[in-house]
N, C-alpha and C positions, 0 to 999 in steps of 0.2 A: 699411408698417404691418403689424402682427402680428394675424392672425386676424380681419379684418373680415368680417362676414357680408354676403353678397350674396343678392339674390332672383333666382332664375333664372325665365325665362318658362316657363310650363307649358301643357299642352294644355287645351282647353275642358273644364269640368266637366260630367259627364252631367246631364241635366235631370231624369231619372226616378229619382234616387237616393233610397234609404232611405224607401221608401213605408211601411214599418212605423213609422219614427220619425215620419212625417207624420201617420199615423193616431193614434198615441198622443198627439202633441202637440195635434192638433185635439180629441181627446177631453177632454184636460186642460183645454184652453182653454174648451170649451164648459161644462165642469163647474164651472169656477172663476170665470169673468168673465162679465159682462153686456155686451152690445153696445148701442150707441146713440150719441147725439150726443157723449156724453162718454166713448166707449169706452176702455177701458184694456186693453192687452195686456201681457203680462209674459213676459219671457225667463227661463226656469228653467235655462238652460245653465250649466254650470261650466267654468271654464277648466282643462282637464286637460292641455293642451299646455304644455310648459315651454319658454319662449323661451330659446335658447342665448345670446343677447346679454344678456337680462335675468334670467338664471337665479336669481341671489341675491335680487333685489328682488321677484320675484313671490311672492305668497302661495300656497304649493303646496297642491293639493287633498289632503284627508285620505286616507291610505292609498294615495296614488298616487305612483309613482316617475317621474322625468323620462324622457322618450323622446328619443333622438336622432333628429331628422327630417332626412333627407338631401334637399336640394334636388333637384328633378327636372331632368333634362336636357331640352332643347328638344323632343326627339322622344319623350319618355317619357310614357306615359299616367299621368294622376293616379290614385292608388290609391283604391279604395272600401273601405267597410267590409267588404263581402262578399269582395273579393279579397285583402285584407290585414287579418286579424283583429287584428293589433297596433294598427292605426289606431283601433279602437273606443274606445280611451281618449283618442284625440287629436282626433277629429272632434267638434265641439260643436254639437248640435242645439238649437233653441229653438222657441217656439210658432209662429213663421213657417216652420218647417222649414229655416231657415238652418243652414249649417254653416260653420265656418271653422277654419283652422289658425292658429298663431301666426305663422309666417313662410313656410310652404310654400304658395304662391299658385296657386290655379286661377283660371279666368275663367268668367264667365257667357256664355251664348250671345249675349245682347244687351247693349248699352251701358245702364247704370243712371244713377242720379243722381250728380252730383259730391258729395263729402262736405261735411257741415255743420260738422264739427269734425275736428281732428286732435290726437292725443296725440303730441307731437313730442319727447319725451325725459323724462329723460336715460337714457343707457345705464347699466344697473345701478341705476336710481333709482326703481323701482317702477311704471314705466309699464305693464307687462303686467298686474300686479295691478289698477291703476287701470282699464285697459281692460276687464278682466274684470268688475269691479264695474259699470261702465257698461252692460255687456251684460245685466246683470240687469233693467234698466229696460225696461218694456214698450213705450216709445216710441223705442227705439234698436235699429237693426239694424246687424249687423256687416258689415264688408267680408268678402270671401271668405278673407282672412287679415289678421291684425293688422298685420303689417309688410310693406308693398308696396315701400317704398324706391324708388318711381317717380322722385321728384325728384332722387334722389342716385345712382341706377344709370344710367349713360349708355346701356347697352344697352336698358333699358326705356323711358327718357325719349325717345329718338329715335323710338319707336313712336307717340308722339302721345297727345293727351288722350283720344281714343276708346278706346285700349287701356286706359288708366287706368280709365275709367268701366265697363269690363267687370268690375272687381272689386267693384262696388257694385250693390246692389238698386235698382230704380226706386221711389222714394218719392213720386212726384209725385201720385199718387191719394190719399196719406195724408200731407198736409203737416205734420201734428203729429209724424210720425216722422222721427227723424234717423239719419243714417248717417255713419260716420267710420272712419279707420284710425289706426294708432299706430306709426309708424317712429321709433325713438328716435335715430337719426343726424340727423334733420332739425335739431334744435336747434343742433348743433355745426357743421353744415355751412355754409361761406360761400356756396355757391350755392343751398341750399335756400330761404331766405327770398326770394331774388330771383325764382325760379321759381314758388314757391307763392303769393306775394303777387300775381303777375300772373294765375295760373290760378284762384285761389280768392279773389277780392276781398272776399267776405263771410264767409269761414269763420272760426271761432273756434279758439283753440289753447290746449292744456292742457300745462303742463310739470311733471312730477313729479320733484323733486330729492331728494337724500339727503345726509346728512353726507359731505363730500368724502372724508374718510379712509376711511370705510366703503365708499364707492362704489369707490375705488381697490382696496382689499383684495378686494372682491367680484369685480372684473374680473380680478385676478391669479388668484384661486382658480378662476374659471371657465375661464381660459385654461390653467391647469395641469391641470384635469380633462380637457380636451379635447386635451392634448398640443400646444398652440400655444405654450407657453412651459414649459421644463423646469428652469429654475434657481430659485434662492431668491427669496423675496419681496424681500429686501434688494437683490438684484441687479436685479430688475425695477424697483424704485424708482430705483436709481442710474442705470440705462439711460434711464428716462423723464426724470429731472431733468437728466442730462447733455445730452440732445438739446436741451432748451429753453435751457440755460445756454450751450451751444455757439453756438446761434443769436444769443443776446444778445451774446456776446463778439465774434463775427465780423460783426456787423451793420455795413453800409457804406451811408450815405445814398444814394450814387449808384446802388446796386443795389436800392433800395427798390421793391417791387412791390405795387401795391394788389390787394386781394382783390375777387372779384365782388360782395361785400357792401359795397364802398366805391366806388360809381359816381361820387361827387362828389370822390373823392381825399382826403377828409377822413380822417385817421388814426384808428385805433380808440381811441387815447388821447383824442384831441380829441372823438370821438363820446361816450365814457364821460363826460368832463367835462360835456358838454352835457346829458346825461340824468340824471346823478346829483345828489343833494342836495349842494350845494357846501360847506356847513358840515361835514357828515359825511365828505365826501370829503377835505377839508383835515385833519380830525381823525384819519382813518384814516392819512394820510401824515405826520402830525406837523408840519404846517405851518399857520401862521396864515392865510395867504392864498395861493392858487394863482395869482392873477392872472386877468385876463379870459379867457374861453373863446374861442378863435379862431373867427370866424363862418364859417358854411358858404360855400363859394365861390358867387358869383352867376352864374358862367359856366363853361363847360367849359374855359376857359383857366385852369389851375391854377398856384398858386404853389408854390415848393419847399417852403414851410413846411407846406402841406397834403399834399404828395406824400411827404414824408419825415419822419423823426424826427432831431432834432439829437442829436449824440453825448452831450451833457449832459442828455438827457431819458431817464432809464432806464426810467420807466413807459411812455413811448411805445415804446421798443424792446421792452420785455416784452410789451406788448399786441400788437405786431406779430408777435412770435414765437409767442405763444399762438394767434394767428389761423392763422398758416402751418402750425403743427403741431397743429392742432385735433383730430387723431386720436391724439395722444400720450395715454398713460394718465393723466398728471397734468393735462394740459390739459382732459381730459374732466371732471375734478372742479372746474374753475375756471368757474363758471357765469356770472359777471358778464359776461365778454366774449361769451359765446354769446348772452345776452339782448340785449346792446347791438346785436349784428348783426341781430337781429330787429326791435328797435325802430326801426331805420332804414327799415324797409318796412311795418311793421304797428303801429298805434296800440295803447297799453297796454290800452285798453278791450277789445280782442279777445284778450288773452293772460291766462290765469289761471295763477298759480303755486301749486304744491302741494309741501309737504314730506312725504316718505314717512313720516317718524316720526309726524307729526301725523295722517296719514291712518290708520296702523295703530293709533294710540292711540285714535281715535274715527272709525271708518270711516263710520258712518251720517251723522254730522254733516258730515264732509268731502264726501261724495257728494251730500248735499243742496245744499251750496254750489256744487258743480259743476253740478248740475241747474239751479239758478237762473241760473247764469252762461250755460248753454247754452239758457235759456229753455224748459226742459222742466218738466212738472208735477212735484211732489215725488215722490220714491221712495215707494211704498206700503209699509205694514207687512209685506205679504207678500214684497215684493221685498227689503226690508231683512233679513228673516229668512233669506234664502238666503246673505247674506255670511258669517255664522259658520259655516254648513254647508260652504260650498264652498272656503273659503280658510283657510290657516294660514301661519305664517311659514316661511321657507325654512331649510335646514340649514346654510347657508354660515357663519352666525354661529358655530357650534360646530365647524366643520371644522378639523382639525389644521393644515392649510395656512394658514388664516386666523389661527390662534393664533400662527403663526410670524412674522407681520408685526409690526414694531415701531411700533405706532400713536403712541407717545409721540415717536418720532423724526419721523414724517411730519406730525403735527398742526401744529407751529409754521410749516410751509411755507405752510399755507392761511390763517393768521390775517389777514394784510393782504388777501388775496383775498376772504375772507369779509366783512371790514369794507367793502370796496368794494361787494360785493354788497348789503350792508345799506343802503349810501348810495343804490344804485340803487332798491332795493325802496321805500325811504322816499319817493322823489321820483315814482316811476311807478306803483307798485302799492299804493295805500292799503288796498284790500280784503285783499290778502295780508298786509300789515303787521299787521292786526288779530289774526292768528292765527301770526305769525311768531316762530320760536324761533331766535335767532342762533347760528350755528355758530362764531362768532368768540370766544365766551366761553371 
């Protein structure tokens, strides 16, 4: 896989950092808000750290340029504002004197609370901007970094849940205050829903998605800027497409391997058929009737039908290959399979879908819906006023490298996939459907 970001373990964060920021924050809090039974705290932090994975989808702070943040080595001390002046644009204070980076993770001295919510994706889909908007809410405290990648990084995962909890503040004394993280690889990872559903059985999940073509283009530009891919956009597309098509061509039923997200052996295609609206699914495939959905196995003794795809089931083979090549640049833009993997472990009532285009068009309304979903009080007018001040669109849309991508060639590839996504949204996410703008059109 080209250019996957990883989160390196870092040293414990100093506990006495930024006393000046704390004093200023406390003064502002005392001057602006009243304490009491219905107390309202407000985070005024702005997201000034540009996530290298999410660089194009994040709404960048006005007059701020992105900083390249290098992950720390295990024996390297985390920088402070005093020791590294460049980090002053990168460290984000709020009224609780919290600070966080986008993906450079420090740890607190003591274990905090497990997260109430996770923004689980998608890569280049607006998750960093969404997380930043959420941090404007006075009843939300950030993790020490937005992207912990705990459940997908084997090195950190083996350290155990106590290690994970050191990335969060303790909110037990303030039950109205939520905390959460936002690792965008969680949604596409076959192992993440297995681990997360077991560790966080009551957490809620927000998925920010973006037009699949634009997401692909943004990934290409981001990799090009970081010298992770040096050829043309057309060659990047061809390389990604060929990887999937080679898997489809070479598929052999006897070599079928189930993913961790398929514990019952039910194929990804069978699971998609079980979750999607059958009429819309058949319409997308141009078939009058797809026949009955194979039932889930009642025991661990699996039949070959559930373990493998028949050679005359191209959709089954395609879903299989998209799952096994989930880090492929094109596969990252095919959201239906990613969501199906999560629905096998988490009910749709705990998952909220957001389209980045809708969020940017009406950020306050979108964030109020997210607040309701997370059971937070509505954003105040004061908090909403910070959205327009703190964020603006990224520059990748007008980047010359982005203009070199042939969007008209890429778009037809996603039409069927977007129709399948529409069929899934219609059946499982009625609230999202109220604001849904189909990318299949």
